[in-house]
C-alpha positions in Angstrom: 30.0 -13.9 49.5 29.4 -14.6 45.4 31.5 -17.0 43.9 33.4 -16.0 40.6 32.8 -17.4 37.6 34.1 -21.0 36.7 34.8 -23.2 34.0 34.0 -26.5 36.1 30.5 -25.9 36.7 27.8 -28.2 35.3 24.1 -27.3 34.5 21.6 -27.4 36.6 18.7 -25.7 34.9 15.6 -27.5 35.9 14.9 -29.6 32.9 11.9 -32.8 33.6 10.2 -35.2 31.5 6.6 -34.1 30.6 4.5 -34.6 33.6 7.3 -35.1 36.4 9.1 -32.6 38.3 12.5 -34.2 39.1 15.1 -32.4 37.0 17.1 -34.7 34.0 20.9 -33.8 33.5 19.8 -33.1 29.8 22.5 -29.9 29.4 25.1 -32.5 30.8 27.2 -32.2 27.9 27.1 -27.9 27.9 30.1 -26.0 29.0 28.5 -23.4 31.6 30.6 -20.4 32.4 28.9 -19.2 35.2 25.5 -19.6 37.5 23.7 -17.5 39.8 23.6 -20.6 42.4 25.4 -19.1 45.2 24.0 -15.4 44.7 21.3 -16.1 47.2 18.6 -14.8 44.8 15.2 -15.9 45.4 12.9 -17.0 42.6 15.2 -16.6 39.7 17.9 -19.1 38.5 20.3 -18.2 35.6 23.0 -20.3 33.6 25.5 -19.0 30.9 26.8 -21.1 28.6 27.3 -22.6 25.4 26.8 -26.5 23.5 26.4 -27.9 20.6 23.6 -30.1 19.9 20.7 -31.0 21.9 17.8 -33.2 20.9 15.4 -33.4 23.5 11.8 -35.0 23.3 9.0 -33.8 25.7 10.8 -32.1 28.0 9.5 -29.4 30.6 10.6 -26.7 32.3 10.4 -26.6 36.0 9.5 -22.7 36.2 9.4 -20.3 33.5 12.2 -20.4 31.1 13.8 -17.7 29.2 16.9 -17.7 27.0 19.2 -15.3 25.3 20.8 -15.9 22.0 23.9 -14.9 22.7 25.5 -15.9 19.3 26.6 -12.5 17.0 24.5 -14.7 14.3 21.2 -16.0 14.0 21.1 -19.3 15.8 18.4 -22.2 13.8 16.8 -25.5 15.0 14.2 -27.6 14.5 11.1 -27.6 16.9 8.2 -30.1 17.0 5.0 -28.1 16.6 1.5 -29.6 15.7 3.0 -32.9 14.9 5.3 -31.2 12.5 9.2 -30.3 12.7 9.7 -27.0 11.9 12.9 -24.6 11.4 13.3 -21.4 13.9 15.5 -19.3 13.7 16.5 -16.6 16.7 18.4 -13.4 15.8 21.3 -12.5 18.5 19.7 -11.0 21.5 16.6 -12.7 20.9 14.5 -15.0 23.0 12.7 -18.4 23.7 10.4 -18.1 26.2 8.9 -21.4 27.3 5.8 -21.9 30.1 6.6 -23.8 33.3 5.1 -27.3 32.5 4.4 -26.8 29.4 6.7 -29.5 27.0 8.9 -29.0 23.9 10.8 -31.2 21.6 13.9 -30.1 19.8 16.2 -31.0 17.6 19.8 -28.7 17.7 22.3 -29.9 15.5 24.9 -26.7 15.6 26.5 -24.5 18.1 24.5 -22.3 21.0 25.3 -19.6 23.2 23.1 -19.1 25.9 21.9 -17.3 29.0 19.0 -19.0 30.7 17.0 -18.1 33.4 14.2 -20.2 35.2 11.3 -17.9 36.7 9.5 -19.5 39.4 5.8 -18.6 39.0 5.0 -18.1 42.7 7.7 -15.5 43.2 6.5 -13.6 40.1 2.5 -13.7 41.5 3.7 -12.7 44.9 5.4 -9.6 43.5 2.9 -9.0 40.8 -0.3 -10.1 43.1 -1.5 -12.1 39.5 -0.1 -14.8 37.1 0.8 -14.1 33.9 -0.6 -16.7 31.1 2.9 -17.2 29.7 2.9 -18.9 26.1 5.7 -20.5 24.1 7.4 -18.5 21.7 11.0 -18.5 19.8 12.7 -15.9 18.4 11.2 -13.0 20.4 12.8 -9.4 20.3 11.1 -7.3 23.0 12.6 -3.9 24.2 12.4 -4.7 27.8 12.8 -8.2 28.0 15.8 -8.6 25.6 17.8 -6.0 27.8 16.8 -7.6 30.6 18.2 -10.7 30.1 21.5 -9.2 28.6 21.4 -7.3 32.3 21.1 -10.8 34.2 23.7 -12.6 32.0 26.5 -9.5 32.7 25.2 -10.0 36.3 26.1 -13.4 36.3 29.3 -13.2 34.3 30.4 -10.6 37.0 29.9 -12.9 39.9 26.4 -11.4 41.4 28.4 -8.3 42.8 25.1 -6.2 42.9 23.4 -8.7 45.0 19.8 -10.0 45.6 18.3 -6.4 45.1 19.5 -6.5 41.9 18.1 -9.8 41.0 14.8 -9.2 42.4 14.3 -5.7 40.6 15.1 -7.9 37.4 12.3 -10.3 38.3 9.6 -7.5 38.9 10.5 -5.9 35.4 10.7 -9.5 33.7 7.1 -10.1 35.4 5.8 -6.9 34.4 6.7 -7.5 30.9 5.2 -11.3 30.9 2.2 -9.8 31.9 2.3 -6.9 29.0 3.0 -9.2 26.7 0.6 -12.4 27.5 -2.0 -11.0 29.8 -3.3 -12.7 33.1 -3.8 -16.3 33.1 -7.5 -16.2 33.2 -7.9 -14.3 29.9 -6.0 -17.1 27.7 -8.1 -18.4 25.3 -8.4 -22.4 24.4 -7.6 -23.4 21.1 -7.4 -20.2 19.7 -4.9 -17.7 19.5 -4.0 -15.3 22.2 -4.0 -11.1 22.0 -0.1 -11.1 21.5 -0.1 -13.3 18.9 -3.2 -11.6 16.9 -1.2 -8.2 17.4 1.7 -9.9 16.0 0.2 -11.1 12.7 -2.0 -7.8 12.5 1.1 -6.0 12.6 2.9 -8.3 10.0 0.4 -7.7 7.8 -0.2 -4.4 7.5 3.8 -3.8 7.3 3.6 -6.2 4.2 0.6 -5.5 2.7 2.5 -5.1 -0.8 4.2 -8.2 -0.3 3.3 -11.8 -0.6 2.2 -13.0 2.8 1.3 -17.3 3.3 -0.3 -18.8 5.9 3.3 -20.5 6.3 4.7 -17.1 7.2 2.4 -16.1 9.9 2.5 -19.1 11.4 6.4 -19.1 12.0 5.9 -15.2 13.8 4.1 -16.7 16.5 5.8 -20.3 16.6 2.8 -22.5 15.4 2.9 -25.0 12.8 0.5 -24.0 9.5 -2.3 -26.1 10.0 -2.3 -25.7 13.9 -2.3 -21.9 13.3 -4.7 -21.6 10.6 -7.4 -23.3 12.8 -6.2 -21.2 15.8 -6.7 -18.1 13.6 -10.3 -19.0 12.2 -11.6 -19.7 15.5 -10.4 -16.5 16.9 -11.2 -14.0 14.2 -14.3 -16.4 12.6 -11.9 -15.9 9.0 -9.0 -18.0 7.7 -5.8 -16.5 7.5 -5.9 -15.9 3.5 -9.1 -13.9 4.3 -7.9 -11.7 6.7 -5.1 -10.7 4.4 -7.5 -9.6 1.6 -9.7 -7.7 4.3 -6.9 -5.5 5.2 -5.9 -5.2 1.9 -9.4 -3.9 0.8 -9.6 -1.9 4.0 -6.3 -0.1 3.1 -7.4 0.7 -0.4 -11.0 1.8 1.0 -8.8 4.7 3.2 -6.6 5.3 0.1 -9.7 6.2 -2.1 -11.1 8.1 0.6 -8.0 10.2 1.8 -5.8 10.2 -1.1 -5.6 11.2 -4.9 -3.7 8.3 -6.2 -4.9 6.7 -9.0 -7.0 3.2 -8.5 -4.2 1.8 -10.8 -1.6 3.0 -8.0 -3.9 1.9 -4.7 -4.1 -1.6 -6.0 -0.4 -2.1 -6.2 0.2 0.0 -3.3 -2.5 -2.6 -1.4 -0.5 -5.8 -2.7 -3.3 -6.5 -5.8 -1.6 -8.2 -8.7 -3.4 -5.2 -11.0 -6.5 -3.2 -10.8 -8.8 -5.5 -12.2 -8.2 -7.8 -9.1 -8.6 -5.1 -6.7 -11.7 -3.8 -8.4 -13.5 -7.4 -8.4 -12.7 -8.0 -4.7 -13.8 -4.4 -3.7 -17.1 -4.7 -5.2 -17.6 -8.3 -3.7 -16.6 -6.9 -0.5 -18.2 -3.4 -0.3 -20.6 -3.7 -3.0 -19.5 -1.1 -5.1 -16.4 -0.3 -7.7 -13.5 1.3 -6.1 -14.2 4.5 -8.7 -17.9 4.6 -7.6 -16.7 4.6 -3.8 -14.0 7.7 -4.7 -17.5 9.1 -6.5 -19.4 9.0 -3.4 -16.5 11.1 -1.5 -17.0 13.9 -4.3 -13.5 13.4 -5.9 
């Protein structure tokens, strides 16, 4: 029978030193509210707990790790990325995903409340027939994964009363979503950004063309240092991030010239240019004719 939540539990989340597999007591100071240890779940282990502070270097999870921020407020900490400490923010209900065997280094000084799940890749492969190319990501909100983690948290806290079928069903949901987000393992690029990261960046740029967009902003979206992101982005797309932003602005301007009767000054502003002259110069350099000449070519 499942055991009810206890206040006398110790963390058994399996984190190890980089290159190793022997679990280390890195969360010995945490207060654990409940775990799935005695529930008979196959391929997934879940803990619900809280801790204050967590300074770790080059740890790896023994399995894919998915953690949910249970605080009602954003949770902030520093992560070592590309040799630099980068400030991270996790909104309430957002996730940290760390692939099995991939090292991370964190500096946490505040209070954390979390639900953490270790998912075994072999179990996911058995369920789905393929390996997922899981990537590290911090602060992810996903319409399926986030509620799935909330459901796992609630199930652990109520004593695992739904049984093993519940865990098997949630594993299928988690595995399917990991594949949707990251794709199959053999499709992950080497040294570049992934398809998921490219979609995140593109969606953000398109939604904020009227606003200032910095490389640092885009790097934070995908959990990379600014230098690492700039190199990886150029390797994948063949252009620097600032050029990508410029091309998206110009393409929107071109569509607006063709599809609307808005003034060129209004279009320049709507596409994030400082003024009409700036828009006209960039447009002519890219398309070989001025905005007004393009509009005339459409008979407007």
